[in-house]
Structures are given as structure tokens and as C-alpha cells.
N, C-alpha and C positions, 0 to 999 in steps of 0.2 A: 689488653696488657699482657706481654709475654711472661710465661712462667719463669721463675728464677732457675738458673742453671744448677744442676745437681752437683753436690760435692763429690770428690773422688770416691769416698766411702759409700755414698748413696748409689753411685754408678756401678759399683761392683756387685756381682751376683752372689749366690750363696757360697761358700768356701773362699771368698775374697778374690775370686777371679773376675777380671774385667770382661764383660760379655761381648764387647765389640772393640775394635782397635782405636777408638777415640774416647776422649774423656767427656763425661756428661752427656747431654742430649746431642744426637747427631744432627748436623746441619743438612740442608738439601744436597750439597755436594757430596757429603759422606754417603748418603743413601743412593745417589746416582752412581757413584763408584761401586758400591756394594752390589747394586742391581746389575750393572754392566758385567761385573765379574761373575755373578750368578748366571746371567744370560750366556756368557762365554763358555760356561760349562754345560748348560742345557741345550744350546743351539745345535751342537754336533749330534746330540741324542735325538733331537726333533727332526733333523735332516737325515737321519740314518735310513729311513724308508726310501729315500731317493737313490741310494746307492744301486740296488739291483735294477731300478727303473731307468736310470740314466747311464749306467756304466758302459753299456755297449751302444746305446742309441745317441746319447749326447754327452760324451766324456768331457768335452771342454766346458760345458755348462756345469757339470758336476764338480769339476775342479775349481771353477770360479766360485760356486756357491759354498762348497764344503771344504775344499783344501785338505782333504784327508790324505793319509798315506796311500790308501788304495787309489784314489783319483790321481794323485801325482805320479805314482808308478805306472798306472794305466796310460796316462798321457806321455810319459817318458818312453814307454814301450812302443806306443804308436809313432812317436817321433823317430825311434830307432828303425822301424820298418818303413818309414817314409809316408805314413798316413797324415802326419801333421808336422809342423816345424818345431824344433827344439826351443826356439825363442818364444813361441806361443805357449808351449808347455810350461816354461819357466814363468813367463809374465802372468799367466792365468792363476798361478798358485799364490802370488804375492798378496793380492788384496785380502783373500780369505785367511791367509796365515797371519796377517798383520791387523785384522779387523778389530781386535780388542786390545792391542798393544797400548793404546792411549789410556785405557782404564787402569792397566797395571802401572804405567808410568805415573799417572795422576795419583794413584793410591800410594805409591812410594814417595812421591813428592809431598803429599798431604800428611800421611801418617808416619813416614819414616820407620824407625826401628820399632815403634809401638806395634806395628802389624806382626813383626816377627815375635815379639814378646807375647802377643795375643795368640798366635798360632802355636807357640811352644808351651802354652799352658800357664802363662803368668810369669811375673818377675821372680827369679831365684838365682842363686850362684851358678847353677848349671846353665841357665839361659844366658847369663852374662858371659860365661866362657864360650858358649856357642856363638854369640854375637861378636865377641872379640875375634874368634876364628874366622867368621864370615867376613869381617872387615879386613882381616889380613889377606884372605883369598881375593877379595875385591880389589885391594890395592895392588896386588901382584898381577892379576889377569883381567881386571875390569876393562881397560881400553881394548885389549885383544878380543874379549868376549863381545863387546859392542860391535866391533868391525866384523867378527865372525858371524 
């Protein structure tokens, strides 16, 4: 038999701050999203030793795996001097740069403004002003930002 869901007061940590961006116990989807976001931050660090190993010997592989600024600039420079094509340099960067976009989209879709409230330290008048400002910016430049 599943445990009853915690009330909002029970879900809050010490000082009344919600410890995570969802109410009550997290569902499997919440933990998958949080794990993917954590991996998106840790993966570049784990792949950092590959930079000196692959920078000169396999720059295309480095750009495909890591998509770092170093790898992208290296491939762009190689395209400039004719060692590779510019189209290949651009196409190899896309998968690694977009690898975890689905997790951030899903987090926004699932948690909405609660994630901002969580990151800003909890609900307060200041947080509400910041959210209102964020929504104003989003309404003005949102479509352009997506295209860009």
C-alpha cells in the first residue's frame, strides 16, 4: 500500500523552504528530470580529460562528444584553413549542445514557476517581483529567443 502524500507543511524543510521544486514526494519523472539535469552538469567535467587527448588527434570526435567552446573553436579554425568542412564543424556541435535540452524542457513543463521559486529561495514578495519581471521579458523576447 503506498504511503500517503505529505502535506505542503510536511514537505518543507527547516526554515519553511521547500527542499525540491515539487510538492510532496517526488514521482519517478521528477527524479529522472533532476538526475538528467545533474548529469548535464557533471558530464562536461567527466569528459574534461578528453580535451588534451583528442584536441589535435580527433577534433571531430571531441566536438561530437563534448561540444565545448574549445572543441567548437578548434573545428571552426580547422574549417577556416581547409582541414575540414564548415558544415561538418557546425553539424557535429549540434547533438552535444542539445543533448540535455529535453530535460530542461520537461522540467519547465512539469514544474513551471515552482522551479524558479525553489531556486530563488522560496516564496516571497521579492520572488514574485522577479517572476513578474521574468514573464515580462519572456512575453517580449520569447519567440525570438527560441529561434535564436
